[in-house]
Kinemage of the C-alpha trace (Angstrom):
@kinemage 1
@onewidth
@group {chain A} dominant
@subgroup {mainchain}
@vectorlist {calphas} color= white
{ca met a 1} P -40.945 -14.750 -61.997
{ca ala a 2} L -43.538 -17.880 -62.083
{ca ala a 3} L -41.957 -19.727 -58.919
{ca leu a 4} L -42.479 -16.463 -57.003
{ca glu a 5} L -46.334 -16.337 -58.283
{ca ala a 6} L -46.279 -19.569 -57.357
{ca ala a 7} L -45.063 -18.967 -53.879
{ca ile a 8} L -46.953 -16.092 -53.148
{ca lys a 9} L -50.347 -17.270 -54.984
{ca gly a 10} L -53.629 -17.611 -52.612
{ca lys a 11} L -51.274 -16.580 -49.769
{ca gly a 12} L -52.299 -13.441 -47.348
{ca glu a 13} L -51.178 -9.992 -47.694
{ca glu a 14} L -49.124 -9.825 -44.817
{ca phe a 15} L -47.596 -13.765 -45.515
{ca ile a 16} L -46.501 -11.751 -49.160
{ca gln a 17} L -44.804 -8.853 -47.937
{ca thr a 18} L -42.630 -10.706 -45.124
{ca tyr a 19} L -41.735 -13.503 -48.321
{ca leu a 20} L -40.483 -10.521 -50.965
{ca ala a 21} L -38.422 -8.869 -48.439
{ca glu a 22} L -36.861 -11.813 -47.299
{ca val a 23} L -36.250 -12.637 -51.020
{ca ile a 24} L -35.103 -8.127 -51.542
{ca ala a 25} L -32.427 -9.500 -48.216
{ca glu a 26} L -31.402 -13.216 -49.535
{ca thr a 27} L -30.597 -11.490 -52.759
{ca ala a 28} L -28.619 -7.753 -52.058
{ca gly a 29} L -26.188 -10.495 -50.538
{ca glu a 30} L -25.116 -12.302 -47.978
{ca glu a 31} L -22.500 -9.085 -46.117
{ca phe a 32} L -25.925 -6.732 -45.902
{ca glu a 33} L -28.305 -9.496 -44.757
{ca gly a 34} L -25.703 -10.052 -42.545
{ca phe a 35} L -25.988 -6.437 -41.433
{ca leu a 36} L -29.652 -6.664 -41.060
{ca arg a 37} L -29.231 -9.951 -38.643
{ca leu a 38} L -27.469 -7.679 -36.636
{ca ala a 39} L -28.880 -4.365 -37.046
{ca ala a 40} L -32.480 -6.036 -36.026
{ca val a 41} L -31.367 -5.668 -32.086
{ca tyr a 42} L -32.365 -2.545 -31.957
{ca arg a 43} L -36.023 -2.226 -31.460
{ca val a 44} L -37.285 0.934 -31.872
{ca pro a 45} L -35.819 3.387 -34.442
{ca val a 46} L -31.823 4.488 -33.241
{ca arg a 47} L -29.782 6.743 -34.683
{ca ala a 48} L -27.300 6.513 -37.821
{ca glu a 49} L -24.432 6.051 -35.047
{ca ala a 50} L -26.119 2.882 -33.578
{ca phe a 51} L -25.215 1.348 -36.542
{ca lys a 52} L -21.588 2.705 -36.724
{ca asp a 53} L -19.887 -0.541 -35.837
{ca leu a 54} L -22.181 -3.121 -37.841
{ca gly a 55} L -20.922 -0.909 -41.293
{ca gly a 56} L -23.876 0.811 -40.890
{ca gly a 57} L -22.959 3.486 -43.248
{ca lys a 58} L -22.721 1.975 -46.906
{ca his a 59} L -25.922 -0.167 -45.935
{ca leu a 60} L -28.187 2.642 -44.619
{ca glu a 61} L -29.225 4.218 -47.274
{ca arg a 62} L -28.964 0.801 -49.202
{ca gly a 63} L -32.227 -0.306 -46.400
{ca val a 64} L -34.168 2.551 -46.738
{ca ala a 65} L -33.939 1.954 -50.754
{ca leu a 66} L -34.951 -2.397 -51.065
{ca thr a 67} L -37.668 -0.724 -48.116
{ca leu a 68} L -35.587 -3.168 -45.511
{ca leu a 69} L -34.938 -0.739 -42.967
{ca glu a 70} L -36.950 2.364 -42.509
{ca gln a 71} L -35.781 6.091 -41.617
{ca glu a 72} L -37.561 8.237 -39.658
{ca arg a 73} L -37.159 12.132 -39.707
{ca met a 74} L -37.076 13.940 -36.959
{ca gly a 75} L -38.280 18.145 -36.368
{ca asp a 76} L -34.501 18.597 -36.117
{ca asn a 77} L -33.894 16.994 -39.197
{ca lys a 78} L -32.171 13.961 -37.688
{ca ser a 79} L -32.569 11.151 -39.087
{ca phe a 80} L -33.401 7.528 -37.083
{ca tyr a 81} L -33.086 3.726 -38.624
{ca trp a 82} L -34.426 0.526 -37.801
{ca val a 83} L -34.937 -2.935 -39.646
{ca thr a 84} L -38.823 -3.107 -41.588
{ca pro a 85} L -40.540 -4.838 -37.754
{ca val a 86} L -42.378 -6.683 -41.409
{ca ile a 87} L -38.809 -9.107 -40.910
{ca arg a 88} L -36.664 -7.898 -38.146
{ca glu a 89} L -37.730 -10.787 -35.842
{ca leu a 90} L -36.856 -13.391 -39.067
{ca gln a 91} L -33.364 -11.423 -39.302
{ca trp a 92} L -33.258 -11.980 -35.537
{ca asp a 93} L -33.841 -15.366 -35.112
{ca lys a 94} L -31.126 -16.156 -38.135
{ca leu a 95} L -28.405 -15.235 -34.906
{ca gly a 96} L -27.050 -18.139 -32.973
{ca ala a 97} L -27.083 -17.978 -29.268
{ca asn a 98} L -23.920 -16.522 -28.484
{ca glu a 99} L -24.653 -13.485 -31.379
{ca lys a 100} L -27.822 -12.458 -29.892
{ca arg a 101} L -26.078 -12.083 -26.151
{ca his a 102} L -23.706 -10.289 -28.321
{ca met a 103} L -25.457 -8.063 -29.753
{ca his a 104} L -28.016 -7.250 -27.095
{ca gly a 105} L -24.505 -5.932 -25.063
{ca val a 106} L -23.894 -3.577 -27.939
{ca ala a 107} L -27.228 -2.017 -27.854
{ca phe a 108} L -26.883 -1.677 -24.405
{ca gly a 109} L -23.986 -0.221 -24.731
{ca trp a 110} L -25.555 2.187 -27.386
{ca phe a 111} L -28.203 2.907 -25.107
{ca asp a 112} L -26.543 3.631 -22.193
{ca glu a 113} L -24.000 6.138 -24.093
{ca glu a 114} L -27.360 7.727 -25.027
{ca ile a 115} L -28.965 8.095 -21.262
{ca lys a 116} L -25.396 9.671 -20.242
{ca ile a 117} L -24.718 12.171 -23.278
{ca ser a 118} L -28.653 13.355 -23.003
{ca glu a 119} L -27.828 13.518 -18.882
{ca arg a 120} L -24.897 16.063 -19.618
{ca val a 121} L -27.135 18.537 -21.809
């Protein structure tokens, strides 16, 4: 506890929020933190299905509970998720260039499919 207090003493609120979110992410385990890194590709809230291939099901609710993911509910009771903005860039920056390129392709594919679905409706 003393180390935590020393790390945040005299720091601004934004630094403290970011620091604490990073500590929580690191202590949640490597698999979960890896999920956060990949999920950070989405810069807007998306449906849970977008995270399916990232192991999303088991990580979404945990991320919300840890306040590392935000959940927004729409009027039709559908939920949308995204990595908390305060740590999204930090997580994304932990990926290498090839991983980022791959995840952009994954996100593009998901958004492209969403557009096709909406055009059919």
